[in-house]
C-alpha positions in Angstrom: 0.0 0.2 -0.1 3.3 2.1 0.2 2.4 3.8 3.8 4.8 1.8 5.5 7.4 4.6 5.9 4.5 7.2 7.0 3.1 4.6 9.4 3.4 4.7 13.2 3.2 0.9 14.2 3.4 -0.5 17.7 3.2 -4.1 18.6 2.7 -5.2 22.2 1.2 -7.9 24.4 -1.3 -7.4 27.3 0.3 -10.0 29.6 2.8 -12.6 29.8 2.6 -16.5 30.7 3.6 -18.1 34.1 4.8 -21.5 32.1 5.7 -23.0 35.4 8.1 -20.5 36.5 6.5 -20.0 39.7 4.4 -23.1 39.9 1.7 -21.9 37.5 1.4 -22.2 33.7 -1.2 -19.5 32.7 -2.0 -15.9 33.8 -4.4 -13.6 35.4 -3.8 -14.0 39.2 -0.2 -13.7 39.9 2.1 -10.8 39.3 5.6 -12.1 38.6 7.9 -10.8 35.8 6.8 -13.3 33.6 3.3 -12.2 33.7 4.2 -8.1 33.5 7.2 -7.6 31.5 5.8 -7.8 27.9 6.8 -7.0 24.7 6.3 -3.2 23.3 7.8 -2.2 19.9 7.5 1.4 18.3 8.5 2.3 15.1 7.8 6.0 14.1 7.4 7.4 10.9 10.3 8.2 8.7 13.0 6.5 10.7 12.6 9.1 13.8 14.9 8.3 16.4 16.2 5.4 14.5 19.5 4.2 15.9 19.0 5.6 19.4 18.8 3.9 22.6 16.9 4.8 25.8 17.0 2.7 29.1 13.9 3.6 31.1 11.0 1.8 32.5 7.6 1.8 30.6 3.8 0.5 30.5 1.2 -0.1 28.6 -0.6 3.2 29.7 2.2 5.1 27.8 0.5 4.3 24.6 -2.0 6.6 24.3 0.1 9.9 25.4 2.7 8.5 22.8 0.2 8.5 20.0 -1.7 11.6 20.9 1.7 13.4 20.7 2.6 11.9 17.5 -0.4 13.1 15.7 -1.0 16.2 17.8 -3.8 15.4 20.0 -3.9 17.3 23.4 -3.6 15.0 26.5 -5.5 15.2 29.6 -2.8 15.9 32.2 -4.9 13.9 34.8 -4.4 10.7 32.6 -1.9 8.2 33.6 1.3 7.5 31.5 3.7 9.7 29.8 4.6 9.8 26.2 7.3 7.4 25.3 9.4 9.8 23.4 9.9 11.8 26.4 11.6 8.8 28.5 13.7 9.1 30.5 12.7 12.3 31.4 9.3 11.5 32.5 9.0 10.6 36.1 12.5 10.5 36.4 14.5 7.7 38.8 11.4 7.7 41.0 9.2 6.6 38.3 7.0 3.2 39.2 5.2 1.1 36.8 1.8 -0.3 38.3 0.2 -3.6 37.7 -3.0 -5.3 39.1 -5.1 -8.6 39.0 -8.5 -8.8 40.5 -9.1 -12.0 38.7 -8.3 -14.1 41.7 -10.8 -12.3 43.7 -13.4 -12.1 41.4 -13.4 -15.8 40.1 -11.7 -17.9 42.7 -12.6 -16.0 46.2 -8.8 -15.6 46.6 -6.9 -12.3 47.6 -6.1 -9.5 44.8 -2.9 -8.4 44.1 -0.9 -5.2 42.9 2.5 -4.6 42.5 4.9 -1.7 41.7 8.2 -1.8 39.7 10.9 1.0 40.5 14.1 0.5 39.5 15.6 -2.9 40.2 12.8 -3.5 42.8 9.8 -5.2 42.2 6.9 -5.1 45.3 4.3 -7.5 44.9 1.2 -6.9 47.6 -0.9 -9.3 49.2 -1.7 -11.4 52.6 2.0 -12.3 52.1 3.8 -9.3 50.4 6.8 -10.1 48.2 9.8 -8.0 47.1 12.6 -8.8 44.6 15.8 -7.4 43.3 15.3 -7.8 39.7 18.9 -7.2 38.7 20.6 -9.6 41.2 17.5 -12.1 40.7 15.3 -11.6 37.6 13.7 -15.0 38.0 12.3 -13.6 41.4 13.4 -16.9 43.4 14.2 -15.0 46.7 12.0 -12.4 48.4 14.3 -9.8 50.3 11.3 -8.2 51.8 13.0 -8.8 55.3 16.3 -7.5 54.3 15.3 -4.4 52.8 12.3 -3.3 55.1 13.0 0.7 54.3 12.5 -0.3 50.4 9.4 -2.1 51.1 7.7 0.4 53.3 8.1 3.1 50.7 7.0 1.1 47.9 3.9 0.0 50.0 3.1 3.5 51.0 3.4 4.6 47.1 0.7 1.7 46.5 -1.6 3.0 48.8 -2.0 6.1 46.5 -3.6 4.2 43.7 -7.5 3.8 43.6 -7.9 0.3 43.9 -11.7 0.3 45.0 -13.7 -2.3 42.7 -17.3 -1.0 41.4 -20.0 -3.3 41.6 -20.5 -5.2 38.0 -23.9 -4.1 37.4 -26.4 -1.7 38.5 -30.3 -2.2 38.4 -33.3 -0.1 39.3 -35.4 -1.0 42.3 -38.0 -2.3 40.6 -35.6 -5.1 38.6 -34.0 -5.6 41.9 -37.0 -6.5 43.6 -38.2 -9.2 40.9 -34.4 -10.4 40.9 -34.6 -10.8 44.5 -38.1 -12.6 44.1 -36.5 -15.1 41.5 -33.5 -16.0 43.9 -31.1 -13.8 41.7 -29.3 -11.5 44.0 -26.7 -12.7 46.2 -23.6 -11.1 47.6 -21.1 -9.9 45.5 -17.5 -10.8 45.1 -16.5 -7.4 45.3 -17.5 -7.1 48.7 -15.8 -9.6 50.2 -14.5 -8.8 53.8 -11.8 -10.4 56.2 -8.4 -12.4 55.3 -8.9 -14.1 51.9 -6.1 -17.1 50.9 -3.0 -15.7 48.9 -3.3 -16.8 45.2 0.1 -18.5 45.7 -0.5 -20.7 48.3 -3.7 -22.0 46.4 -2.4 -23.2 43.0 -2.7 -26.6 43.8 -6.3 -26.2 44.1 -6.3 -25.2 40.4 -5.8 -28.8 38.9 -9.5 -29.8 39.1 -11.0 -26.4 37.9 -8.2 -26.6 34.7 -9.5 -30.3 34.1 -13.0 -29.3 34.4 -12.6 -26.6 31.5 -10.7 -29.4 29.5 -13.4 -31.8 29.8 -16.2 -29.4 29.0 -14.4 -28.0 26.0 -14.0 -31.3 24.9 -17.7 -32.2 25.1 -16.8 -34.7 28.1 -19.7 -33.3 30.3 -20.1 -35.6 33.3 -16.4 -35.8 33.8 -16.3 -32.0 33.6 -19.3 -31.9 36.3 -17.0 -34.3 38.2 -14.2 -32.3 38.4 -15.6 -29.0 38.8 -17.4 -30.6 42.0 -14.2 -31.6 43.4 -13.0 -28.0 42.8 -16.0 -26.3 44.8 -15.7 -28.8 47.4 -12.3 -27.8 48.1 -13.0 -23.9 47.1 -16.8 -23.2 47.5 -16.0 -19.6 46.5 -14.6 -20.4 43.3 -17.1 -18.6 40.9 -15.6 -20.2 37.8 -16.0 -23.6 38.7 -19.6 -23.0 39.6 -20.2 -21.6 36.3 -18.5 -24.7 34.6 -20.5 -27.2 36.9 -23.7 -25.3 35.5 -22.8 -25.8 32.3 -21.9 -29.0 32.2 -25.1 -30.3 34.3 -27.0 -28.3 31.8 -25.3 -29.9 28.7 -26.4 -33.5 30.6 -30.1 -32.1 30.6 -29.6 -32.1 34.8 -31.5 -29.0 34.9 -32.5 -28.6 38.4 -29.0 -29.1 39.3 -27.7 -26.9 36.6 -29.8 -24.0 38.2 -28.5 -24.7 41.6 -25.1 -24.5 40.4 -25.3 -21.4 38.3 -27.5 -19.8 41.3 -24.4 -20.7 43.5 -22.3 -19.0 41.2 -24.5 -15.6 41.3 -24.6 -15.9 45.3 -21.1 -15.2 45.3 -20.4 -12.8 42.2 -23.7 -10.9 42.6 -25.9 -10.8 39.4 -24.3 -11.4 36.0 -26.5 -11.1 33.1 -24.7 -14.0 31.3 -25.7 -16.4 34.3 -29.1 -14.9 34.3 -29.4 -15.6 30.7 -28.3 -19.5 31.2 -30.8 -19.9 34.3 -33.3 -18.2 32.2 -32.9 -20.9 29.1 -33.4 -23.5 31.6 -36.3 -22.3 33.2 -37.8 -22.2 29.6 -36.9 -25.7 29.5 -38.8 -26.5 32.6 -41.9 -24.5 31.4 -41.3 -21.7 34.0 -42.0 -18.9 31.2 -42.5 -16.0 33.7 -39.4 -16.6 35.7 -37.4 -17.1 32.3 -38.9 -14.0 30.6 -38.0 -11.7 33.7 -34.3 -13.0 33.6 -34.1 -12.6 29.7 -35.4 -8.9 30.0 -32.7 -8.2 32.8 -30.0 -9.6 30.3 -31.5 -7.5 27.3 -31.4 -4.3 29.4 -27.7 -5.1 30.4 -27.0 -4.9 26.7 -26.0 -8.5 26.7 -26.6 -10.2 23.3 -25.5 -13.7 23.1 -26.7 -14.9 19.7 -26.4 -18.5 20.6 -28.2 -18.1 23.9 -30.8 -15.8 22.3 -31.4 -18.0 19.3 -32.0 -20.9 21.8 -34.3 -18.9 23.9 -36.2 -17.4 21.0 -36.7 -21.0 19.7 -37.9 -22.2 23.1 -40.4 -19.4 23.5 -42.1 -20.4 20.4 -42.3 -24.0 21.5 -44.4 -22.8 24.3 -46.5 -20.5 22.2 -44.8 -17.2 23.3 -44.5 -16.3 19.8 -44.4 -12.0 20.2 -41.5 -12.4 22.7 -40.2 -15.0 20.4 -40.1 -13.0 17.3 -38.8 -9.9 19.1 -35.6 -11.9 20.5 -34.8 -13.5 17.1 -35.5 -10.4 15.1 -32.9 -8.6 17.1 -30.2 -11.6 16.8 -30.9 -11.9 13.1 -29.4 -8.5 12.5 -26.0 -9.9 12.7 -26.9 -11.3 9.3 -25.6 -15.0 9.9 -26.8 -18.0 8.6 -27.9 -19.3 12.2 -29.8 -16.4 13.3 -31.8 -16.1 9.9 -32.4 -19.8 10.5 -33.8 -19.2 13.9 -35.8 -16.4 12.5 -37.4 -18.5 9.8 -38.4 -21.1 12.1 -40.3 -18.8 14.4 -42.0 -16.9 11.2 -43.1 -20.5 10.6 -44.5 -20.9 13.8 -46.3 -17.8 13.4 -47.9 -18.9 10.2 -46.1 -16.7 7.8 -44.7 -19.4 5.8 -43.8 -17.5 2.7 -41.6 -15.2 4.8 -40.3 -18.3 6.4 -39.4 -19.9 3.1 -37.6 -16.6 2.0 -35.7 -16.0 5.3 -34.8 -19.6 5.2 -33.4 -19.5 1.5 -31.4 -16.2 2.5 -29.9 -18.4 5.3 -28.7 -20.9 2.9 -27.6 -18.2 0.2 -24.9 -17.5 2.9 -24.3 -21.0 4.1 -25.5 -23.7 1.7 -24.7 -26.6 4.2 -26.4 -25.2 7.2 -28.0 -28.4 8.3 -30.8 -26.3 10.8 -31.4 -24.1 7.8 -32.5 -27.5 5.9 -34.0 -29.0 8.6 -36.5 -25.8 9.2 -36.8 -25.6 5.6 -38.1 -29.4 5.7 -40.8 -28.2 8.2 -42.2 -25.3 6.4 -42.5 -27.4 3.4 -44.5 -30.0 5.5 -46.8 -27.2 6.7 -47.5 -25.8 3.1 -48.2 -29.4 2.0 -45.4 -29.6 -0.3 -44.2 -33.3 0.8 -41.5 -33.8 -1.8 -39.8 -30.6 -1.1 -40.2 -31.5 2.7 -38.5 -34.8 1.8 -35.7 -33.4 0.0 -35.0 -30.7 2.7 -35.0 -33.2 5.3 -32.8 -35.7 3.8 -30.2 -33.0 3.2 -30.4 -31.8 6.7 -29.7 -35.4 8.3 -27.2 -35.9 5.7 -25.4 -32.7 7.0 -26.1 -33.5 10.8 -27.5 -37.1 11.4 -27.8 -36.0 15.1 -30.9 -33.6 14.1 -33.4 -35.5 15.9 -36.4 -33.0 14.5 -35.0 -33.1 10.9 -35.6 -37.0 11.4 -38.8 -36.2 12.7 -39.8 -34.1 9.5 -38.2 -36.7 7.3 -40.5 -39.2 8.7 -43.8 -37.1 8.4 -42.8 -36.3 4.6 -42.4 -40.1 4.0 -45.9 -41.1 5.8 -47.5 -38.2 3.7 -46.0 -39.6 0.6 -47.0 -43.1 1.2 -44.2 -44.7 2.6 -45.1 -45.5 6.3 -42.7 -48.3 7.0 -39.7 -45.9 6.2 -41.5 -43.1 8.3 -41.5 -45.3 11.2 -37.5 -46.0 10.7 -36.8 -42.3 10.4 -39.0 -41.9 13.9 -37.1 -44.3 15.5 -33.8 -42.8 14.4 -35.5 -39.6 15.8 -36.0 -40.7 19.4 -32.6 -42.7 19.1 -31.0 -39.2 18.9 -33.2 -37.6 21.4 -35.3 -39.5 23.7 -37.5 -36.4 24.7 -39.0 -36.3 21.0 -42.3 -36.7 22.4 -44.4 -36.0 19.2 -42.4 -38.4 17.5 -43.0 -41.0 20.2 -46.7 -40.2 19.6 -46.5 -40.6 15.9 -44.6 -43.9 16.3 -47.6 -44.8 18.7 -50.4 -44.1 16.5 -48.7 -45.2 13.2 -47.0 -48.6 14.1 -50.3 -50.4 14.4 -51.2 -49.8 10.9 -48.3 -52.1 9.9 -48.8 -54.5 12.7 -46.4 -53.4 14.9 -48.4 -53.6 18.1 -45.5 -53.8 20.7 -43.7 -51.0 19.0 -46.7 -48.8 19.5 -47.2 -50.0 23.0 -43.7 -49.1 23.8 -43.8 -45.5 22.1 -47.1 -44.7 23.8 -45.8 -45.9 27.4 -42.8 -44.1 27.1 -44.7 -40.8 25.7 -47.3 -40.6 28.6 -44.8 -41.6 31.3 -42.2 -38.7 30.0 -44.0 -35.8 28.1 -44.6 -32.7 30.2 -48.4 -32.9 31.1 -48.8 -29.1 30.7 -47.4 -28.9 27.1 -49.1 -32.3 25.7 -52.0 -32.7 27.9 -54.5 -33.6 25.1 -52.3 -36.0 23.4 -51.2 -37.5 26.7 -54.9 -38.3 27.3 -55.4 -39.7 23.4 -52.3 -42.3 24.1 -53.9 -43.4 27.2 -56.9 -44.2 25.1 -55.1 -46.1 22.1 -53.0 -47.8 24.6 -56.2 -49.3 26.2 -57.4 -50.5 22.6 -54.1 -52.0 22.1 -54.0 -53.9 25.4 -51.2 -52.3 27.0 
């Protein structure tokens, strides 16, 4: 592009990594040199200062005043930081570099940390404070705090001048607060912890189970993830991240009541967090607690949380429960991102509103963006069924299960298309596959129950009807359950 010579180019890192140097591999809750000494490279236009060398402490907050000076923007003198072009004169030999981490406090229930680097000395605050001589001990292996009490006292006093007061994560009005409290969503905040908290470096051994839980969750091994997260919270009940992982792993296993309890424990510690409120609301919808779910969803939306995956799922669940206006409002908002997944969800809700032609157009827009989107093919198959275009429904449903054989609803739609096309035996096979993929395919069980006797498969019908009666939520399927009982009596079941 021919702009290199005129460009300001800055290369930096936001943090380092432990890599085992002080007993941990990652970053976020300790402030040793490997965490806070990061690359910072600056290239000026037209080789300015090329070949010069300046030795001085710098920090990331120096970037803004540096860029401002280079492009001629005035800088508010109250802001922290100093133009790198003015080093080493800025602050002189007394300049300190400040670092902080509240991660351990907010997520693990341990003490937060702060540190100051001044010249060769590095002071780290906390329940067990540390002082290191970076010149003689660059790997920070020997705490010299007792030998250098004067340096320690001076740096501790200078650290006290920094405003380290945490603000609550979210403010809500009184009406919303009352509604949240009634739903059990309000608890103490991790920002308000009092009394002595454990020093992070003394608790590193308890991270093994947490990290294991994360790995299992990422790998889809939800039962193992839940077990590891449970061990973590048993050892450290204030470990918010472990409660979050436990809730997620339990939700993935459809252990919904336990998942709500785990998420609620997380918020009892951390205070209301919109993402967790959204997760609980998602589960409340699964359980049919619509008013509670909608209250939580409203809080999340007011907080500006827009998690497309969660909101797509919530919109579809609301549609299943017949709350079509609320469902449409949510999926229309999500569909503004223009992704195939969001347009597919919008198409499905439009179909539930009996706006079938709009649904077809929307789903075809999704497939124009992503031709192999299995969900869009699945929903298109459903729409064609509702339009009575059974051959098209068959083609769309076959494409959906070809792309993703785990889509139980697509197998159900395929079975319906086959049945209407006069192929009942193939329909039953497709419906059996739907139930195999998802035992909660209640409509499919009912379909098997009423169709199997036509082919003389009486026992298959009895099994399906019994499962439907025993497992289908009565609130949603009351009339069908009554009909299933009548059919089962006719079959001698």
